[in-house]
C-alpha positions as CSV (number, residue, x, y, z in Angstrom):
1,M,16.4,15.6,10.9
2,S,14.0,16.3,13.7
3,G,13.2,19.7,12.3
4,L,12.2,18.4,8.8
5,L,10.2,15.6,10.4
6,V,8.3,18.1,12.5
7,V,7.6,20.3,9.4
8,A,6.4,17.3,7.4
9,I,4.2,15.9,10.2
10,G,2.8,19.4,10.9
11,I,1.9,20.2,7.3
12,A,0.5,16.7,6.7
13,G,-1.5,16.9,9.9
14,G,-3.0,20.3,9.0
15,V,-3.9,19.1,5.5
16,V,-5.5,15.9,6.8
17,L,-7.5,17.8,9.5
18,R,-8.8,20.3,7.0
19,S,-9.6,17.6,4.5
20,L,-11.7,15.6,7.0
21,F,-13.3,18.5,8.8
22,V,-14.4,22.1,8.0
23,F,-13.2,24.7,10.4
24,G,-14.1,28.2,11.2
25,W,-11.7,31.1,11.6
26,S,-11.4,30.3,15.4
27,A,-9.5,27.0,14.6
28,Y,-6.9,28.9,12.6
29,A,-6.6,31.5,15.3
30,F,-6.1,28.9,17.9
31,M,-3.2,27.2,16.0
32,F,-1.6,30.6,15.4
33,L,-2.0,31.4,19.1
34,L,-0.2,28.2,20.0
35,T,2.6,29.1,17.6
36,L,3.0,32.5,19.3
37,I,2.9,31.0,22.8
38,F,5.7,28.5,22.0
39,A,7.7,31.1,20.1
40,L,7.6,33.4,23.1
41,G,8.5,30.5,25.3
42,F,11.6,29.9,23.2
43,F,12.4,33.6,23.3
44,F,12.4,33.7,27.1
45,V,13.5,30.1,27.7
46,P,15.5,29.0,24.6
47,R,14.8,25.2,24.6
48,R,14.8,23.0,21.6
49,A,11.3,21.6,22.5
50,H,9.8,25.1,22.5
51,A,11.2,25.8,19.0
52,L,10.0,22.5,17.6
53,A,6.5,23.0,19.1
54,A,6.3,26.5,17.6
55,I,7.4,25.1,14.2
56,F,4.9,22.2,14.5
57,F,1.8,24.4,15.2
58,F,2.8,26.9,12.6
59,C,3.1,24.1,10.0
60,V,-0.3,22.7,11.1
61,F,-1.6,26.3,10.5
62,I,0.0,26.4,7.1
63,G,-1.4,22.9,6.2
64,M,-4.9,23.8,7.2
65,G,-4.8,27.1,5.3
66,R,-3.4,25.4,2.1
67,A,-6.1,22.8,2.2
68,A,-8.8,25.5,2.7
69,L,-7.5,27.4,-0.3
70,I,-7.9,24.5,-2.7
71,D,-11.5,23.9,-1.5
72,T,-13.1,26.1,-4.1
73,P,-16.8,26.3,-5.2
74,L,-18.0,24.9,-8.5
75,P,-17.7,27.2,-11.5
76,R,-21.1,29.0,-11.5
77,A,-21.5,29.0,-15.3
78,F,-21.7,25.2,-15.4
79,V,-24.3,24.8,-12.6
80,P,-27.4,25.5,-14.8
81,L,-26.2,22.7,-17.1
82,L,-26.3,20.0,-14.5
83,H,-28.6,17.1,-15.2
84,T,-29.0,18.2,-18.8
85,R,-27.6,17.1,-22.2
86,A,-24.9,19.6,-22.5
87,R,-22.9,20.4,-25.6
88,L,-19.4,21.5,-24.9
89,T,-16.0,21.9,-26.7
90,G,-12.6,21.5,-25.2
91,V,-9.2,19.9,-25.3
92,I,-8.3,16.4,-24.1
93,T,-5.8,16.8,-21.2
94,G,-5.0,13.2,-20.3
95,D,-4.8,9.6,-21.7
96,P,-8.2,7.8,-21.8
97,D,-8.7,5.4,-18.9
98,V,-9.9,2.3,-20.6
99,R,-12.0,-0.2,-18.6
100,D,-14.0,-3.0,-20.1
101,G,-16.3,-1.4,-22.7
102,L,-15.9,2.3,-21.7
103,Q,-13.2,4.9,-21.5
104,R,-13.0,7.9,-19.3
105,V,-11.4,11.0,-20.8
106,P,-10.5,14.2,-19.0
107,V,-11.4,17.2,-21.1
108,R,-10.8,20.9,-20.3
109,V,-14.0,22.6,-21.6
110,A,-15.1,26.2,-21.9
111,Y,-18.6,27.6,-21.5
112,G,-18.8,31.3,-22.0
113,S,-15.9,32.8,-20.1
114,A,-15.7,29.9,-17.6
115,H,-13.4,26.9,-17.8
116,S,-13.5,23.5,-16.0
117,L,-12.3,19.9,-16.3
118,V,-14.9,17.3,-17.0
119,L,-14.6,13.5,-17.2
120,A,-16.3,12.3,-20.4
121,V,-17.5,8.7,-20.2
122,T,-17.7,7.3,-23.7
123,P,-17.4,3.9,-25.5
124,R,-13.9,2.6,-25.9
125,D,-14.1,2.2,-29.6
126,T,-13.9,6.0,-30.0
127,A,-10.3,6.9,-31.0
128,L,-9.1,9.8,-28.9
129,A,-5.7,11.4,-28.2
130,V,-4.2,13.8,-25.7
131,G,-4.2,17.4,-27.0
132,E,-7.1,16.9,-29.5
133,R,-9.8,19.6,-29.6
134,V,-13.1,17.9,-29.4
135,A,-16.9,18.5,-29.3
136,I,-18.6,16.5,-26.6
137,R,-22.2,15.9,-25.8
138,G,-23.5,14.1,-22.7
139,T,-25.4,14.4,-19.4
140,L,-23.5,16.7,-17.1
141,E,-23.5,15.4,-13.5
142,L,-21.5,15.9,-10.3
143,P,-19.4,13.0,-9.3
144,Q,-20.8,11.3,-6.2
145,P,-19.3,9.3,-3.3
146,F,-20.3,5.7,-3.3
147,A,-20.2,2.8,-0.9
148,S,-17.5,0.2,-1.5
149,A,-16.7,-3.1,0.0
150,G,-17.1,-3.6,3.7
151,G,-19.2,-0.5,4.2
152,R,-16.5,2.0,3.2
153,V,-17.4,5.2,1.4
154,F,-15.2,6.2,-1.5
155,R,-15.1,9.9,-2.0
156,Y,-15.1,9.7,-5.8
157,D,-15.8,13.4,-6.0
158,K,-12.7,14.4,-4.1
159,Y,-10.7,11.7,-5.9
160,L,-11.4,13.4,-9.2
161,E,-11.0,16.8,-7.8
162,R,-7.4,16.1,-6.9
163,E,-6.8,16.3,-10.7
164,G,-9.0,19.3,-11.0
165,I,-12.0,17.4,-12.4
166,R,-15.3,18.8,-11.1
167,F,-18.0,17.3,-13.4
168,V,-18.7,14.0,-15.1
169,L,-20.3,13.8,-18.6
170,D,-22.1,10.5,-18.7
171,Y,-23.2,8.7,-21.9
172,A,-21.0,11.1,-23.9
173,S,-20.4,11.2,-27.6
174,V,-17.0,12.7,-28.6
175,R,-16.1,14.1,-32.0
176,A,-12.6,15.3,-32.9
177,L,-12.4,18.8,-34.2
178,A,-8.7,19.3,-34.6
179,S,-5.5,17.4,-33.9
180,A,-3.1,18.4,-31.1
181,P,-0.8,21.3,-32.0
182,W,2.8,20.5,-32.7
183,Y,4.0,22.4,-29.7
184,S,1.9,20.4,-27.2
185,V,4.4,18.6,-24.8
186,S,1.7,16.5,-23.2
187,A,0.5,15.3,-26.6
188,L,4.1,14.4,-27.6
189,L,4.7,12.4,-24.4
190,A,1.4,10.6,-24.9
191,R,2.3,9.7,-28.5
192,V,5.7,8.3,-27.2
193,K,3.8,6.1,-24.7
194,H,1.4,4.8,-27.3
195,V,4.2,4.1,-29.8
196,F,6.0,2.0,-27.1
197,L,2.8,0.2,-26.2
198,S,2.1,-0.5,-29.9
199,G,5.6,-2.0,-30.1
200,L,4.7,-4.3,-27.2
201,D,1.6,-5.3,-29.0
202,V,3.7,-6.4,-31.9
203,A,6.2,-8.3,-29.8
204,L,3.8,-9.9,-27.3
205,P,0.2,-11.2,-27.3
206,E,-2.3,-10.1,-24.7
207,P,-2.4,-10.0,-21.7
208,Y,1.4,-10.3,-21.7
209,A,1.8,-7.0,-23.6
210,S,-0.4,-5.2,-21.1
211,L,1.4,-6.6,-18.1
212,A,4.8,-5.7,-19.7
213,G,3.6,-2.2,-20.3
214,G,2.4,-2.0,-16.7
215,I,5.7,-3.2,-15.3
216,V,7.7,-0.7,-17.5
217,I,5.5,2.5,-17.4
218,G,2.7,1.6,-15.0
219,G,-1.0,1.0,-15.7
220,K,-3.5,-1.8,-15.6
221,S,-5.5,-1.2,-18.8
222,G,-5.9,-4.3,-20.9
223,L,-5.2,-6.8,-18.1
224,G,-8.9,-7.6,-17.6
225,S,-10.8,-7.6,-14.3
226,D,-10.0,-11.2,-13.4
227,L,-6.2,-10.8,-13.8
228,Q,-6.3,-7.4,-12.0
229,N,-8.2,-9.1,-9.1
230,A,-5.5,-11.8,-9.0
231,F,-2.8,-9.2,-8.6
232,V,-4.8,-7.4,-5.9
233,R,-5.5,-10.6,-3.9
234,T,-1.9,-11.6,-3.9
235,G,-0.5,-8.2,-3.1
236,L,1.3,-8.0,-6.4
237,V,-0.5,-5.0,-7.8
238,Q,2.5,-2.7,-7.0
239,I,4.5,-4.2,-9.8
240,I,2.1,-2.7,-12.3
241,V,2.2,0.7,-10.7
242,L,5.0,3.1,-11.5
243,S,7.4,3.1,-8.6
244,G,10.7,4.6,-7.5
245,Y,12.5,1.6,-8.9
246,N,11.3,2.2,-12.4
247,V,12.1,5.9,-12.2
248,M,15.6,5.5,-10.9
249,V,16.4,2.7,-13.4
250,V,15.7,5.1,-16.3
251,A,18.1,7.7,-14.8
252,E,20.8,5.1,-14.3
253,W,20.5,3.8,-17.8
254,V,21.0,7.3,-19.2
255,M,24.0,8.0,-16.8
256,V,25.6,4.7,-17.8
257,A,25.2,5.4,-21.5
258,L,26.7,8.9,-21.1
259,A,29.6,7.4,-19.1
260,Y,30.8,5.6,-22.3
261,I,31.2,9.0,-24.0
262,K,33.2,10.4,-21.1
263,A,30.6,12.9,-20.1
264,S,31.2,14.7,-16.8
265,L,29.3,13.5,-13.7
266,H,27.3,16.8,-13.7
267,I,26.2,16.3,-17.3
268,R,25.3,12.7,-16.6
269,A,23.2,13.6,-13.5
270,L,21.4,16.4,-15.4
271,A,20.7,14.1,-18.3
272,G,19.4,11.5,-15.9
273,A,17.1,14.0,-14.2
274,L,15.8,15.2,-17.6
275,A,15.3,11.6,-18.7
276,L,13.3,10.6,-15.6
277,I,11.2,13.8,-15.8
278,A,10.3,12.8,-19.4
279,F,9.7,9.2,-18.3
280,I,7.3,10.3,-15.6
281,G,5.5,12.5,-18.2
282,V,5.2,9.6,-20.6
283,A,3.9,7.4,-17.8
284,G,1.2,9.9,-16.9
285,A,2.7,11.8,-14.0
286,S,0.8,10.0,-11.2
287,A,1.4,11.2,-7.6
288,T,3.3,8.0,-6.9
289,A,5.6,8.6,-9.9
290,V,6.1,12.3,-9.0
291,R,7.0,11.4,-5.4
292,A,9.6,8.9,-6.7
293,G,10.9,11.5,-9.2
294,I,11.5,14.1,-6.5
295,M,13.4,11.6,-4.4
296,A,15.4,10.4,-7.5
297,C,16.3,14.0,-8.5
298,I,17.5,14.7,-5.0
299,A,19.7,11.5,-5.2
300,L,21.1,12.6,-8.6
301,Y,21.9,16.0,-7.3
302,A,23.7,14.5,-4.3
303,R,25.7,12.2,-6.5
304,A,26.7,15.0,-8.9
305,T,27.8,17.3,-6.0
306,G,29.4,14.6,-3.9
307,K,27.0,15.2,-1.0
308,S,25.4,12.5,1.1
309,Y,21.9,11.4,0.3
310,A,19.6,10.5,3.1
311,A,16.4,8.9,1.8
312,N,14.5,9.8,4.9
313,R,15.1,13.5,4.3
314,A,14.3,13.2,0.6
315,L,11.0,11.5,1.4
316,L,10.0,14.1,4.0
317,L,10.9,16.9,1.6
318,A,8.9,15.2,-1.2
319,I,5.8,14.9,1.1
320,V,6.0,18.6,2.0
321,L,6.4,19.8,-1.6
322,M,3.6,17.6,-2.9
323,L,1.1,18.4,-0.2
324,L,1.8,22.2,-0.6
325,W,1.2,21.8,-4.3
326,N,-1.9,19.6,-4.0
327,P,-3.3,19.1,-0.5
328,L,-6.0,16.7,-1.8
329,L,-3.4,14.0,-2.3
330,A,-3.1,13.4,1.5
331,V,-6.6,11.9,2.0
332,F,-8.1,11.4,-1.4
333,D,-5.4,9.7,-3.4
334,P,-4.9,6.2,-2.0
335,G,-1.9,5.5,-4.3
336,F,0.0,8.4,-2.9
337,G,-0.5,7.3,0.7
338,L,0.4,3.7,0.0
339,S,3.5,4.9,-1.9
340,V,4.7,7.1,1.0
341,A,3.9,4.4,3.6
342,A,5.8,1.7,1.6
343,T,8.9,4.0,1.1
344,A,8.9,4.9,4.8
345,G,8.8,1.2,5.7
346,L,11.8,0.5,3.4
347,I,13.7,3.4,5.0
348,W,12.9,3.0,8.7
349,L,11.8,-0.6,9.1
350,A,13.8,-2.6,6.7
351,P,17.3,-2.1,8.3
352,D,16.1,-3.5,11.6
353,I,14.4,-6.4,9.9
354,E,17.5,-7.1,7.8
355,T,19.7,-7.1,10.9
356,F,17.3,-9.5,12.7
357,I,17.4,-11.9,9.7
358,C,21.2,-11.7,9.3
359,K,21.7,-12.7,12.9
360,R,19.5,-15.8,12.6
361,I,19.6,-17.1,9.0
362,G,22.5,-15.4,7.4
363,F,22.9,-12.6,4.8
364,F,21.8,-14.4,1.7
365,W,18.4,-13.0,0.5
366,A,18.2,-11.0,3.8
367,N,17.8,-7.7,1.9
368,A,15.0,-9.0,-0.3
369,I,13.2,-10.6,2.6
370,A,13.6,-7.5,4.8
371,T,12.4,-5.0,2.2
372,T,9.4,-7.1,1.3
373,I,8.3,-7.6,4.9
374,A,8.9,-3.9,5.7
375,A,6.9,-2.7,2.8
376,Q,4.0,-5.0,3.6
377,I,3.9,-4.0,7.3
378,A,4.1,-0.3,6.5
379,V,1.2,-0.3,4.0
380,L,-1.0,-2.8,5.9
381,P,-2.9,-0.3,8.2
382,L,-3.6,2.1,5.3
383,L,-4.5,-0.7,2.9
384,L,-7.0,-2.2,5.4
385,Y,-8.5,1.2,6.0
386,D,-8.9,1.9,2.3
387,T,-9.9,-1.5,0.9
388,G,-10.2,-4.0,3.7
389,N,-8.1,-6.4,1.5
390,L,-5.9,-8.6,3.7
391,S,-3.7,-10.8,1.5
392,L,-2.4,-13.8,3.4
393,V,-0.1,-14.8,0.6
394,A,1.4,-11.3,-0.1
395,I,4.8,-11.8,1.6
396,P,5.7,-15.3,0.2
397,V,4.4,-14.4,-3.3
398,N,6.3,-11.1,-3.3
399,L,9.5,-12.9,-2.1
400,L,9.1,-15.3,-5.0
401,V,8.3,-12.6,-7.6
402,M,10.3,-9.5,-6.7
403,P,13.8,-10.9,-7.7
404,F,12.5,-11.3,-11.3
405,V,10.8,-7.9,-11.6
406,P,14.0,-6.0,-12.6
407,V,14.8,-8.6,-15.3
408,T,11.2,-8.5,-16.5
409,M,11.3,-4.8,-16.7
410,A,14.5,-4.8,-18.8
411,F,13.3,-7.5,-21.2
412,S,9.9,-5.8,-21.5
413,A,11.5,-2.6,-22.5
414,L,13.6,-4.5,-25.0
415,A,10.4,-6.1,-26.4
416,G,8.7,-2.7,-26.7
417,F,11.7,-1.0,-28.5
418,S,12.1,-4.0,-30.8
419,G,8.4,-3.8,-31.7
420,M,8.9,0.0,-32.4
421,L,11.9,-0.6,-34.6
422,F,11.0,-3.8,-36.5
423,G,7.2,-4.0,-36.2
424,S,6.5,-2.7,-39.7
425,I,9.5,-4.3,-41.5
426,A,10.4,-7.5,-39.7
427,P,7.8,-8.4,-37.0
428,L,9.3,-11.8,-36.5
429,L,12.4,-10.2,-35.1
430,A,10.3,-8.2,-32.7
431,I,8.5,-11.4,-31.6
432,L,11.9,-13.2,-31.1
433,A,13.2,-10.3,-29.1
434,G,10.0,-10.4,-27.0
435,L,10.3,-14.1,-26.2
436,P,12.2,-13.6,-22.8
437,A,9.6,-11.0,-21.8
438,Y,6.8,-13.4,-22.7
439,L,8.3,-16.2,-20.6
440,L,8.8,-13.9,-17.6
441,T,5.4,-12.2,-17.7
442,D,3.8,-15.6,-18.2
443,G,5.5,-16.8,-15.1
444,L,4.3,-13.8,-13.1
445,I,0.7,-14.4,-14.3
446,R,0.8,-18.0,-13.4
447,I,2.1,-17.3,-9.9
448,A,-0.5,-14.6,-9.4
449,E,-3.4,-16.7,-10.6
450,S,-2.3,-19.8,-8.7
451,A,-1.8,-17.9,-5.5
452,A,-5.1,-16.0,-5.9
453,S,-7.0,-19.3,-6.4
454,L,-6.1,-20.5,-3.0
455,K,-9.1,-20.7,-0.7
456,L,-7.6,-18.4,2.0
457,A,-5.5,-16.2,-0.3
458,A,-7.1,-13.0,0.9
459,L,-9.7,-11.9,3.4
460,S,-12.1,-8.9,3.1
461,L,-12.3,-7.1,6.4
462,P,-15.1,-4.7,7.4
463,A,-14.5,-1.0,7.7
464,F,-12.9,0.3,10.8
465,P,-12.4,3.9,12.1
466,F,-9.6,6.2,10.9
467,W,-8.3,6.6,14.4
468,L,-7.4,3.0,14.4
469,T,-5.2,3.5,11.4
470,L,-3.5,6.5,13.1
471,A,-3.0,4.3,16.3
472,A,-1.4,1.6,14.2
473,Y,1.1,4.1,12.7
474,A,1.7,5.7,16.0
475,L,2.7,2.3,17.4
476,L,5.0,1.7,14.4
477,A,6.6,5.2,15.0
478,L,7.2,4.4,18.7
479,Y,8.8,1.1,17.7
480,I,11.1,2.8,15.2
481,S,12.0,5.5,17.7
482,A,12.8,3.0,20.4
483,A,14.8,0.9,17.9
484,N,16.8,3.8,16.8
485,R,17.7,4.8,20.4
486,S,18.8,1.3,21.3
487,S,20.6,0.4,18.1
488,A,24.2,1.2,17.3
489,T,23.5,0.4,13.6
490,P,24.5,3.3,11.4
491,Q,21.8,5.3,9.8
492,L,21.0,3.9,6.3
493,R,20.2,5.5,3.1
494,L,18.9,4.5,-0.3
495,A,21.6,4.4,-2.9
496,K,19.8,3.6,-6.2
497,N,16.2,2.6,-5.2
498,A,14.0,1.8,-2.3
499,S,15.6,-1.6,-1.7
500,T,19.4,-0.8,-1.9
501,Y,21.0,0.6,1.2
502,E,24.4,2.2,1.9
503,P,25.8,3.2,5.2
504,L,25.6,6.9,6.0
505,P,27.2,8.8,8.9
506,K,24.9,9.9,11.6
507,A,23.2,13.2,10.8
508,P,24.1,16.0,13.2
């Protein structure tokens, strides 16, 4: 365990350092020199500490180098087009992000022999689909950082660059030239998503349909700014972001269905993995969903082979793989950081909190209370650094809402599929099937709006330095380390999702 933890911290540390600062060759040489020193120390005096130090500094070196490699210059061919009304052709690569009266559409464009991704900002009434070939015209600009609440600076340029987007095409007009080819997997997955959302529109009115869609496959489009703010103020925004729970539930549904036809465990696990990969693709393959998918695939593999599954190792492995694939996630994707922090809190903090609760108030609801408190504690430093939003009602509201989220997800899925099946022939049946989802989503909205309307529901704190965030997590790490040393409680693992634990023998 300690070796993988050292690797994950080293790579993440190197990526974060290179993302925040630009180093010359001497910094890389220094890290490599430290690696050699501790490696030689281990050779002459074979102690575990020397080996771990050598691994750590080598991983910092790797993380810094990987982050440097992704820091590429702008495509030269596009530079003369900046601040001009450019005419470009390309292919839509992602679902439009609809907000109020505008939609933002990622398009892979070509200019001469050069290619790049641009974000076209166009009116929302333009019908666009993934995979379509389009002609676009607009003012080509570079995305710029901007000041957000509390004096924070949001690196919008890097936030877009994490998806490969280097330019923004403002005031764009978009004209479809050709439909997506039949072999486009991304276009097929996007069509599946929109068919499901259309089914929800048949079964449920707005904003209940949008909330149901967010709970099942993630996303906040259609909720409106007021309702979104209510979910943010009350700390409930995570229920409309695709999480590990959604991902694992899909895999479980497939495995249960295959169990009825007596399929082998290996076949069921493989089908579950393929189903959750497709589900993640339909939902848009956000960093949060991919992280959850990696952990879920590891869990399915462990179940199929009869091996033990340790969620802490799965999380560390997922972090390493994702940062090596895309180093920009570490600093410039707030959702990824919050997802990792929340999952780490559920793994390392929740067991101690649950034990504490059981000793004093009994076992009933102890798991739900412990996981809610652990997740809130774990994300708080990062949330305050990113947004400054301190929700004073997050814990009680989450305790009230979370038991109903799985049921809401199931009935929302039923409503969507009913709308898909009966929308054109018997819409009344779809509406009747969507009634439980309507009642549940209405309850969630009422709770969120009522809690958000409280005078002291949330506070907006001014910006504070990054080192303070690191210090907060260092204190949490020291507490967890001390608690693990002093506790005889068996190590815990996640069985099905981030809130279900099973005992696991101590790792060697």
